[in-house]
C-alpha beads as a LAMMPS data file, in Angstrom:
LAMMPS data file: protein, C-alpha beads

263 atoms
262 bonds

1 atom types
1 bond types

-500.0 500.0 xlo xhi
-500.0 500.0 ylo yhi
-500.0 500.0 zlo zhi

Masses

1 110.0

Atoms # bond

1 1 1 94.288 230.960 -413.313
2 1 1 97.168 229.354 -411.741
3 1 1 96.308 226.004 -413.898
4 1 1 96.256 228.299 -416.959
5 1 1 99.765 229.285 -416.135
6 1 1 101.186 225.945 -415.537
7 1 1 99.962 224.336 -418.624
8 1 1 99.199 225.585 -422.279
9 1 1 95.874 227.207 -422.833
10 1 1 95.768 225.459 -426.362
11 1 1 98.059 222.443 -426.855
12 1 1 98.454 220.825 -430.227
13 1 1 100.313 217.673 -430.461
14 1 1 101.337 215.869 -433.659
15 1 1 98.510 217.355 -435.809
16 1 1 98.688 215.644 -439.224
17 1 1 96.175 215.830 -442.265
18 1 1 96.355 213.687 -445.371
19 1 1 94.245 214.501 -448.503
20 1 1 94.602 211.201 -450.397
21 1 1 98.277 210.237 -450.231
22 1 1 99.421 213.796 -449.819
23 1 1 100.160 215.235 -446.350
24 1 1 98.892 218.839 -446.150
25 1 1 100.341 219.155 -442.518
26 1 1 102.708 216.594 -440.698
27 1 1 103.273 216.270 -437.100
28 1 1 102.470 219.941 -436.080
29 1 1 103.079 220.929 -432.544
30 1 1 102.260 224.080 -430.834
31 1 1 101.523 225.461 -427.365
32 1 1 99.638 228.735 -427.069
33 1 1 99.458 230.490 -423.670
34 1 1 96.279 232.299 -422.354
35 1 1 95.858 235.821 -423.556
36 1 1 98.607 235.496 -426.173
37 1 1 98.443 236.536 -429.858
38 1 1 99.938 233.549 -431.775
39 1 1 100.644 234.131 -435.402
40 1 1 100.807 231.283 -437.903
41 1 1 102.524 232.224 -441.276
42 1 1 104.088 230.486 -444.252
43 1 1 103.943 230.690 -448.136
44 1 1 101.068 229.800 -450.077
45 1 1 100.084 226.095 -449.719
46 1 1 102.092 225.669 -446.412
47 1 1 99.269 224.132 -444.499
48 1 1 98.150 227.203 -442.406
49 1 1 94.559 227.069 -443.356
50 1 1 94.489 223.420 -442.931
51 1 1 95.749 223.726 -439.305
52 1 1 93.194 226.538 -438.408
53 1 1 90.359 224.263 -439.784
54 1 1 91.770 221.517 -437.630
55 1 1 91.690 223.509 -434.604
56 1 1 88.396 225.080 -435.273
57 1 1 86.531 221.976 -436.039
58 1 1 85.672 222.282 -439.677
59 1 1 88.113 219.615 -440.688
60 1 1 89.082 216.583 -438.744
61 1 1 92.632 215.526 -438.433
62 1 1 94.144 212.209 -439.685
63 1 1 95.945 212.069 -436.280
64 1 1 97.027 214.067 -433.620
65 1 1 95.309 215.903 -430.861
66 1 1 93.988 219.258 -429.896
67 1 1 93.576 220.187 -426.197
68 1 1 91.730 223.343 -425.080
69 1 1 91.866 224.329 -421.437
70 1 1 92.902 220.766 -420.624
71 1 1 90.008 219.008 -422.527
72 1 1 90.535 217.024 -425.702
73 1 1 88.416 218.864 -428.381
74 1 1 90.087 216.991 -431.274
75 1 1 87.158 215.548 -432.906
76 1 1 84.361 218.133 -431.989
77 1 1 82.636 220.017 -434.759
78 1 1 82.763 223.594 -435.020
79 1 1 79.495 224.316 -433.397
80 1 1 80.502 222.252 -430.276
81 1 1 83.693 224.043 -430.003
82 1 1 81.970 227.297 -430.194
83 1 1 79.886 226.308 -427.146
84 1 1 83.265 225.441 -425.213
85 1 1 84.404 229.148 -426.231
86 1 1 86.352 228.701 -429.693
87 1 1 85.155 231.249 -432.263
88 1 1 86.520 232.166 -435.750
89 1 1 86.449 235.124 -438.030
90 1 1 86.817 233.636 -441.660
91 1 1 88.755 234.857 -444.538
92 1 1 85.604 235.540 -446.582
93 1 1 83.095 237.893 -444.810
94 1 1 80.232 235.529 -443.656
95 1 1 77.418 237.717 -442.898
96 1 1 73.710 237.895 -443.196
97 1 1 73.762 240.231 -446.041
98 1 1 70.211 241.368 -445.869
99 1 1 70.307 241.778 -442.098
100 1 1 71.394 244.951 -440.318
101 1 1 74.883 245.052 -438.469
102 1 1 72.869 245.019 -435.179
103 1 1 70.720 242.051 -436.342
104 1 1 73.696 239.962 -437.420
105 1 1 75.119 240.419 -433.863
106 1 1 71.904 239.479 -432.442
107 1 1 72.174 236.119 -434.385
108 1 1 75.362 235.298 -432.600
109 1 1 73.870 236.412 -429.358
110 1 1 70.929 234.050 -429.635
111 1 1 73.328 231.060 -430.224
112 1 1 74.886 231.879 -427.056
113 1 1 71.852 232.575 -424.958
114 1 1 69.444 230.138 -423.801
115 1 1 65.927 230.584 -422.332
116 1 1 63.554 227.504 -421.259
117 1 1 60.695 226.430 -423.089
118 1 1 58.226 227.094 -420.189
119 1 1 59.293 230.945 -420.267
120 1 1 58.697 230.984 -423.838
121 1 1 55.241 229.675 -423.616
122 1 1 54.029 231.240 -420.421
123 1 1 56.081 234.273 -419.602
124 1 1 56.264 236.544 -422.507
125 1 1 57.462 239.398 -420.221
126 1 1 60.631 237.279 -419.556
127 1 1 61.146 236.962 -423.211
128 1 1 60.525 240.844 -424.006
129 1 1 63.194 241.560 -421.232
130 1 1 65.431 238.990 -422.680
131 1 1 65.231 240.470 -426.091
132 1 1 65.706 243.998 -424.812
133 1 1 68.951 242.669 -422.938
134 1 1 70.257 241.141 -426.027
135 1 1 69.826 244.257 -428.032
136 1 1 71.523 246.238 -425.532
137 1 1 74.376 243.714 -425.467
138 1 1 74.541 243.819 -429.402
139 1 1 74.730 247.400 -429.419
140 1 1 77.760 247.282 -426.891
141 1 1 79.569 244.939 -429.036
142 1 1 78.981 247.374 -431.982
143 1 1 80.386 250.111 -429.690
144 1 1 83.392 247.934 -428.800
145 1 1 84.520 247.461 -432.363
146 1 1 83.660 251.093 -433.348
147 1 1 80.920 250.793 -435.819
148 1 1 77.705 251.958 -433.925
149 1 1 76.821 254.466 -436.686
150 1 1 76.427 251.279 -438.988
151 1 1 73.950 249.696 -436.602
152 1 1 70.958 249.946 -438.801
153 1 1 72.671 249.431 -442.167
154 1 1 72.318 246.433 -444.158
155 1 1 75.499 244.288 -443.810
156 1 1 75.764 244.014 -447.800
157 1 1 75.925 247.926 -447.885
158 1 1 78.851 248.230 -445.291
159 1 1 82.263 248.934 -447.038
160 1 1 84.714 246.003 -446.873
161 1 1 86.508 247.158 -443.980
162 1 1 83.429 247.576 -441.910
163 1 1 82.250 244.246 -442.943
164 1 1 85.428 242.765 -441.509
165 1 1 84.796 244.608 -438.232
166 1 1 81.107 243.259 -438.133
167 1 1 82.374 239.767 -438.779
168 1 1 84.667 240.011 -435.767
169 1 1 81.761 241.477 -433.754
170 1 1 79.706 238.423 -434.667
171 1 1 82.556 236.147 -433.604
172 1 1 82.993 237.791 -430.289
173 1 1 79.108 237.750 -429.630
174 1 1 79.393 234.024 -428.377
175 1 1 81.946 235.412 -425.753
176 1 1 84.827 233.104 -426.959
177 1 1 88.157 232.401 -424.841
178 1 1 90.038 231.589 -428.140
179 1 1 89.423 233.339 -431.325
180 1 1 90.771 232.076 -434.699
181 1 1 91.577 234.874 -437.198
182 1 1 91.762 233.900 -440.800
183 1 1 93.352 236.632 -442.775
184 1 1 91.845 239.456 -440.680
185 1 1 93.617 242.169 -442.789
186 1 1 92.531 240.923 -446.116
187 1 1 91.332 243.493 -448.766
188 1 1 91.999 246.116 -446.058
189 1 1 93.559 249.638 -446.605
190 1 1 96.727 250.327 -444.401
191 1 1 94.536 252.528 -442.173
192 1 1 91.875 249.751 -441.742
193 1 1 94.803 247.313 -441.021
194 1 1 96.005 249.484 -438.222
195 1 1 92.461 249.692 -436.696
196 1 1 91.868 245.937 -436.805
197 1 1 95.239 245.387 -435.177
198 1 1 94.213 247.779 -432.367
199 1 1 90.799 245.746 -432.045
200 1 1 92.770 242.407 -431.931
201 1 1 95.003 243.922 -429.133
202 1 1 91.792 245.045 -427.387
203 1 1 90.418 241.483 -427.575
204 1 1 93.580 240.227 -425.846
205 1 1 93.934 243.241 -423.197
206 1 1 90.366 243.997 -422.400
207 1 1 88.310 240.881 -423.149
208 1 1 91.101 238.550 -422.118
209 1 1 90.960 236.484 -425.212
210 1 1 93.599 234.199 -426.771
211 1 1 94.237 234.973 -430.552
212 1 1 95.565 232.823 -433.302
213 1 1 96.094 234.558 -436.487
214 1 1 96.838 233.314 -440.012
215 1 1 97.884 236.455 -442.281
216 1 1 99.889 237.120 -445.320
217 1 1 100.679 240.662 -444.350
218 1 1 103.986 239.871 -442.801
219 1 1 104.719 243.523 -441.542
220 1 1 101.440 243.485 -439.571
221 1 1 102.124 239.992 -438.218
222 1 1 105.313 241.036 -437.021
223 1 1 104.145 244.063 -435.180
224 1 1 100.964 242.513 -433.890
225 1 1 102.127 238.937 -432.384
226 1 1 103.518 237.868 -429.308
227 1 1 104.931 234.679 -431.019
228 1 1 105.007 233.347 -434.474
229 1 1 104.951 229.619 -435.940
230 1 1 106.248 229.245 -439.415
231 1 1 105.052 226.307 -441.622
232 1 1 106.507 225.265 -445.059
233 1 1 105.259 222.357 -446.985
234 1 1 102.996 221.202 -443.891
235 1 1 105.881 221.150 -441.579
236 1 1 106.716 223.687 -438.705
237 1 1 110.151 224.994 -439.606
238 1 1 110.446 227.764 -436.849
239 1 1 108.870 229.213 -433.785
240 1 1 109.644 232.269 -431.486
241 1 1 109.321 235.892 -431.354
242 1 1 108.956 238.114 -434.275
243 1 1 112.660 238.834 -434.200
244 1 1 113.749 235.204 -433.688
245 1 1 111.696 234.274 -436.601
246 1 1 112.887 236.941 -438.908
247 1 1 116.383 235.917 -438.131
248 1 1 115.799 232.213 -438.712
249 1 1 117.964 231.198 -442.182
250 1 1 114.860 228.634 -442.651
251 1 1 112.269 231.086 -442.723
252 1 1 114.248 233.503 -444.881
253 1 1 114.809 230.412 -447.431
254 1 1 111.070 229.647 -447.435
255 1 1 110.184 233.215 -448.104
256 1 1 112.845 234.023 -450.826
257 1 1 111.519 235.986 -453.393
258 1 1 108.159 236.652 -451.649
259 1 1 109.477 238.998 -448.820
260 1 1 107.915 242.004 -450.427
261 1 1 104.292 240.458 -450.203
262 1 1 103.730 242.339 -446.907
263 1 1 101.646 245.252 -447.560

Bonds

1 1 1 2
2 1 2 3
3 1 3 4
4 1 4 5
5 1 5 6
6 1 6 7
7 1 7 8
8 1 8 9
9 1 9 10
10 1 10 11
11 1 11 12
12 1 12 13
13 1 13 14
14 1 14 15
15 1 15 16
16 1 16 17
17 1 17 18
18 1 18 19
19 1 19 20
20 1 20 21
21 1 21 22
22 1 22 23
23 1 23 24
24 1 24 25
25 1 25 26
26 1 26 27
27 1 27 28
28 1 28 29
29 1 29 30
30 1 30 31
31 1 31 32
32 1 32 33
33 1 33 34
34 1 34 35
35 1 35 36
36 1 36 37
37 1 37 38
38 1 38 39
39 1 39 40
40 1 40 41
41 1 41 42
42 1 42 43
43 1 43 44
44 1 44 45
45 1 45 46
46 1 46 47
47 1 47 48
48 1 48 49
49 1 49 50
50 1 50 51
51 1 51 52
52 1 52 53
53 1 53 54
54 1 54 55
55 1 55 56
56 1 56 57
57 1 57 58
58 1 58 59
59 1 59 60
60 1 60 61
61 1 61 62
62 1 62 63
63 1 63 64
64 1 64 65
65 1 65 66
66 1 66 67
67 1 67 68
68 1 68 69
69 1 69 70
70 1 70 71
71 1 71 72
72 1 72 73
73 1 73 74
74 1 74 75
75 1 75 76
76 1 76 77
77 1 77 78
78 1 78 79
79 1 79 80
80 1 80 81
81 1 81 82
82 1 82 83
83 1 83 84
84 1 84 85
85 1 85 86
86 1 86 87
87 1 87 88
88 1 88 89
89 1 89 90
90 1 90 91
91 1 91 92
92 1 92 93
93 1 93 94
94 1 94 95
95 1 95 96
96 1 96 97
97 1 97 98
98 1 98 99
99 1 99 100
100 1 100 101
101 1 101 102
102 1 102 103
103 1 103 104
104 1 104 105
105 1 105 106
106 1 106 107
107 1 107 108
108 1 108 109
109 1 109 110
110 1 110 111
111 1 111 112
112 1 112 113
113 1 113 114
114 1 114 115
115 1 115 116
116 1 116 117
117 1 117 118
118 1 118 119
119 1 119 120
120 1 120 121
121 1 121 122
122 1 122 123
123 1 123 124
124 1 124 125
125 1 125 126
126 1 126 127
127 1 127 128
128 1 128 129
129 1 129 130
130 1 130 131
131 1 131 132
132 1 132 133
133 1 133 134
134 1 134 135
135 1 135 136
136 1 136 137
137 1 137 138
138 1 138 139
139 1 139 140
140 1 140 141
141 1 141 142
142 1 142 143
143 1 143 144
144 1 144 145
145 1 145 146
146 1 146 147
147 1 147 148
148 1 148 149
149 1 149 150
150 1 150 151
151 1 151 152
152 1 152 153
153 1 153 154
154 1 154 155
155 1 155 156
156 1 156 157
157 1 157 158
158 1 158 159
159 1 159 160
160 1 160 161
161 1 161 162
162 1 162 163
163 1 163 164
164 1 164 165
165 1 165 166
166 1 166 167
167 1 167 168
168 1 168 169
169 1 169 170
170 1 170 171
171 1 171 172
172 1 172 173
173 1 173 174
174 1 174 175
175 1 175 176
176 1 176 177
177 1 177 178
178 1 178 179
179 1 179 180
180 1 180 181
181 1 181 182
182 1 182 183
183 1 183 184
184 1 184 185
185 1 185 186
186 1 186 187
187 1 187 188
188 1 188 189
189 1 189 190
190 1 190 191
191 1 191 192
192 1 192 193
193 1 193 194
194 1 194 195
195 1 195 196
196 1 196 197
197 1 197 198
198 1 198 199
199 1 199 200
200 1 200 201
201 1 201 202
202 1 202 203
203 1 203 204
204 1 204 205
205 1 205 206
206 1 206 207
207 1 207 208
208 1 208 209
209 1 209 210
210 1 210 211
211 1 211 212
212 1 212 213
213 1 213 214
214 1 214 215
215 1 215 216
216 1 216 217
217 1 217 218
218 1 218 219
219 1 219 220
220 1 220 221
221 1 221 222
222 1 222 223
223 1 223 224
224 1 224 225
225 1 225 226
226 1 226 227
227 1 227 228
228 1 228 229
229 1 229 230
230 1 230 231
231 1 231 232
232 1 232 233
233 1 233 234
234 1 234 235
235 1 235 236
236 1 236 237
237 1 237 238
238 1 238 239
239 1 239 240
240 1 240 241
241 1 241 242
242 1 242 243
243 1 243 244
244 1 244 245
245 1 245 246
246 1 246 247
247 1 247 248
248 1 248 249
249 1 249 250
250 1 250 251
251 1 251 252
252 1 252 253
253 1 253 254
254 1 254 255
255 1 255 256
256 1 256 257
257 1 257 258
258 1 258 259
259 1 259 260
260 1 260 261
261 1 261 262
262 1 262 263
């Protein structure tokens, strides 16, 4: 724990990504503390998603470094980062539509759980108990996000807001320490946004997770995040508390004419 306090939980240094000759992100630096909710905002095309993709492992940087808990994870693909404790909620609802809500979480739990081949072949009782344990855990995750009443409902039949919560449940099934939230409030009603904000705070306070959030709903970001970094044209132009960022003239200029996008 002392180590986590003395150095950043996530350390991003000089992160850069070129597409052809165009720099989508240039020399991006950011430190994120353990159990912090860090917001990443900026106008459309500012480079936010590119940064998140590089942190999550779906995109390799042209140069720069991502350090997680003191380990260089820059070049690891997303599935290997997931094993190290980095998970993600995508902007689109990526679910197994013809599986129930409970079954969707079981898929995530099976990715995390490991059981030996000998046990599979010779000890069916162990497998049965293992499956029962996973189902109990899956139900407890549904309970945590508040959608137990949808446990046996097919994912495709869930309302959009409930699909977002189910996507979050699947993301936390792998027991991450860092969760990347890509537009968690997209398509949600104001009531659903409030519920999702409460859920993200619970991830930090009860599950001790660290969160990096990309979001266009500026009002929600300002209320939710401990600190915020602002990108414009691929470069970080500001970082600080919500008030510090709001009062920054460079941020005001970057958002000139789009401040009312917050819903």
